[in-house]
C-alpha positions as CSV (number, residue, x, y, z in Angstrom):
1,M,103.7,90.4,74.7
2,A,100.4,92.1,74.9
3,S,99.8,94.7,77.7
4,F,96.4,95.6,78.8
5,S,94.3,98.5,80.1
6,F,94.9,97.9,83.8
7,F,98.4,99.5,83.5
8,K,97.2,102.2,81.1
9,Q,94.5,103.4,83.5
10,Q,96.4,103.6,86.7
11,T,95.1,106.1,89.2
12,A,97.2,109.0,90.4
13,L,98.6,108.3,93.8
14,G,97.9,111.6,95.5
15,S,98.1,111.1,99.2
16,A,100.4,108.2,100.2
17,V,99.0,104.8,99.8
18,V,101.1,102.9,102.2
19,I,101.3,100.5,105.2
20,A,99.9,101.4,108.8
21,S,101.4,102.0,112.2
22,L,102.2,98.4,113.2
23,M,105.8,99.0,112.5
24,A,106.3,102.5,113.9
25,G,109.7,102.8,115.5
26,L,111.4,100.4,113.2
27,S,115.1,100.9,113.0
28,A,116.3,103.0,110.0
29,Q,119.7,101.1,110.0
30,A,120.2,99.1,106.9
31,A,121.2,95.4,107.4
32,P,123.6,93.4,105.3
33,P,121.9,92.4,102.1
34,C,119.9,89.2,101.9
35,K,121.5,86.6,99.7
36,G,120.7,87.4,96.0
37,G,118.8,90.5,97.0
38,T,121.1,93.4,96.7
39,T,121.8,95.3,93.5
40,T,124.2,98.0,92.4
41,S,123.7,100.4,89.6
42,R,126.5,100.8,87.1
43,A,126.3,104.2,85.4
44,M,127.3,104.3,81.7
45,A,128.5,107.3,79.7
46,N,125.3,107.5,77.7
47,G,123.1,108.0,80.7
48,R,122.0,104.3,80.9
49,V,122.4,102.0,83.9
50,V,122.4,98.2,84.3
51,H,121.3,96.8,87.7
52,E,123.5,94.0,88.8
53,N,123.5,91.7,91.8
54,V,126.5,91.0,94.0
55,S,127.7,88.2,91.8
56,G,127.7,90.5,88.7
57,E,124.8,88.8,87.0
58,T,122.6,91.3,85.1
59,I,119.1,91.1,86.4
60,I,117.4,94.1,84.9
61,S,117.7,95.0,81.3
62,E,119.5,98.3,80.4
63,R,117.1,101.2,80.6
64,V,117.4,105.0,80.2
65,I,117.4,107.2,83.3
66,S,117.7,110.9,83.9
67,P,120.9,112.3,85.5
68,S,118.8,113.3,88.5
69,A,117.8,109.7,89.2
70,L,121.5,108.9,89.9
71,S,121.6,111.4,92.7
72,T,120.9,110.5,96.4
73,Q,117.1,110.5,96.9
74,T,115.2,111.5,100.0
75,G,111.8,110.5,101.3
76,D,110.2,107.3,102.6
77,D,111.8,104.0,101.9
78,I,109.7,100.9,101.1
79,V,109.1,100.0,104.7
80,D,108.2,103.6,105.7
81,T,106.0,103.8,102.7
82,A,104.4,100.6,103.8
83,V,104.0,101.7,107.4
84,K,101.6,104.5,106.6
85,A,98.7,102.8,104.9
86,G,96.5,100.4,106.8
87,S,95.9,97.4,104.6
88,F,99.3,95.8,105.0
89,N,99.5,95.1,108.8
90,T,100.0,91.4,108.3
91,L,102.8,92.0,105.9
92,A,104.4,94.4,108.3
93,A,104.3,91.9,111.1
94,A,105.7,89.2,108.8
95,L,108.6,91.4,107.7
96,T,109.4,92.1,111.4
97,A,109.3,88.4,112.3
98,A,111.5,87.4,109.4
99,D,114.1,90.2,110.2
100,L,113.7,91.7,106.7
101,V,112.8,95.2,107.8
102,A,116.3,96.6,107.8
103,T,117.0,94.9,104.5
104,L,114.1,96.6,102.8
105,K,115.1,99.9,104.4
106,G,118.4,99.6,102.7
107,P,119.6,101.3,99.5
108,G,118.0,98.8,97.1
109,P,116.4,99.4,94.7
110,F,113.7,96.8,95.3
111,T,110.4,96.0,93.7
112,V,107.9,94.5,96.2
113,F,104.8,92.7,95.2
114,A,102.9,93.4,98.4
115,P,100.0,91.2,99.6
116,T,97.2,93.0,101.4
117,D,95.8,91.9,104.7
118,E,92.9,90.4,102.7
119,A,95.5,88.4,100.7
120,F,96.9,86.9,103.9
121,A,93.4,86.2,105.1
122,K,92.9,83.8,102.1
123,L,95.5,81.4,103.5
124,P,94.2,78.4,105.4
125,A,93.2,79.2,109.0
126,G,96.2,79.3,111.3
127,T,98.8,79.6,108.5
128,V,99.8,83.2,109.3
129,E,100.0,82.5,113.1
130,T,102.2,79.5,112.5
131,L,104.5,81.3,110.1
132,L,105.0,84.1,112.6
133,K,106.4,81.7,115.2
134,P,110.2,82.0,115.8
135,E,110.8,78.4,114.8
136,N,109.3,79.1,111.3
137,K,111.4,82.2,110.6
138,G,113.3,80.5,107.7
139,K,110.1,79.5,106.0
140,L,108.5,82.9,106.5
141,K,111.6,84.6,105.0
142,E,111.5,82.3,102.0
143,I,107.9,83.2,101.3
144,L,108.5,87.0,101.8
145,L,111.5,87.1,99.5
146,L,109.4,85.5,96.8
147,H,107.6,88.8,96.7
148,V,110.8,90.9,96.3
149,V,112.5,91.5,93.0
150,P,115.9,93.2,92.9
151,G,115.8,96.5,91.0
152,S,113.1,99.0,90.4
153,V,110.7,97.4,87.9
154,S,107.8,99.6,86.9
155,A,104.4,98.4,85.7
156,A,105.4,99.3,82.1
157,E,108.4,97.0,82.5
158,V,106.5,94.2,84.3
159,V,104.1,93.7,81.4
160,K,107.1,93.1,79.0
161,L,108.4,90.2,81.1
162,N,107.5,86.5,81.2
163,S,109.2,85.9,84.6
164,A,111.4,87.6,87.2
165,K,114.1,86.3,89.5
166,T,113.3,87.1,93.1
167,A,115.6,88.2,95.9
168,G,115.4,84.7,97.4
169,G,116.8,83.2,94.2
170,R,113.5,81.7,93.0
171,T,111.6,82.7,89.8
172,V,108.0,84.0,89.6
173,L,106.1,83.9,86.4
174,I,104.3,86.9,84.9
175,D,101.1,86.6,82.9
176,T,99.3,89.4,81.1
177,D,96.5,87.3,79.6
178,G,93.3,88.8,81.0
179,G,95.0,90.8,83.7
180,V,98.5,91.0,85.1
181,K,99.3,88.1,87.4
182,V,102.4,86.9,89.2
183,A,102.6,83.2,89.9
184,T,104.4,80.2,91.2
185,A,103.5,76.5,90.8
186,K,101.4,76.9,93.9
187,G,99.1,79.6,92.5
188,S,98.9,83.2,91.3
189,A,98.1,86.7,92.5
190,N,96.5,89.6,90.6
191,V,98.3,92.9,90.5
192,V,95.7,95.4,91.7
193,K,97.7,98.6,92.1
194,T,101.1,99.6,90.7
195,D,104.0,101.9,90.9
196,I,103.7,103.1,94.5
197,K,107.0,104.9,94.7
198,A,109.4,104.8,97.6
199,R,112.9,106.2,97.9
200,N,114.5,102.8,97.4
201,G,112.1,101.2,94.9
202,L,108.5,100.4,94.0
203,I,105.5,98.6,95.4
204,H,102.9,96.8,93.4
205,V,99.9,95.6,95.4
206,I,98.7,92.0,94.9
207,D,95.6,90.2,96.2
208,S,97.1,86.8,97.1
209,V,100.2,85.5,98.9
210,L,102.7,83.8,96.7
211,L,104.0,80.4,98.0
212,P,107.2,78.6,97.0
């Protein structure tokens, strides 16, 4: 599949590009994994690993890693990385309402296609407010898990894929024709920034919210 220049011309992420103070004080305790959303890494003698979900199904193709990558990492997790920016306040509120904060602070690894505040603002008026209500927690969680892929999938790997299975068990399509997009039957989102690194995975920024 053809890749394109967006991923070849990624800007260096100097100071952390990550999500603002709305979620300060979030618990660092990891929760039990969401269904289908937890992976383990099986080290092989030749220095390769295969990420697997709890049922043993291989979800990320075998890839080479350095020995140091197998060691315990320190630094900000995906949530903490997200907490420090300023353009993901709605996502932060949604993760809290859906009780997904502890999950995404867990060991992972996870890849999150993170919608900006502007992406949430594109939804019909009142949609976000409705989804944040306690009675809609299940629907909100379903939407958010559509943005989470088990495993650490870099931009270079994304452009080689046609689709990816999400932590919620659904599949998103990946299109590299005229720009990298992730999509469902309800619409698509452009990937506008990539490979924001966290201790337990990666964040790719998207400009629309994916809907199941």
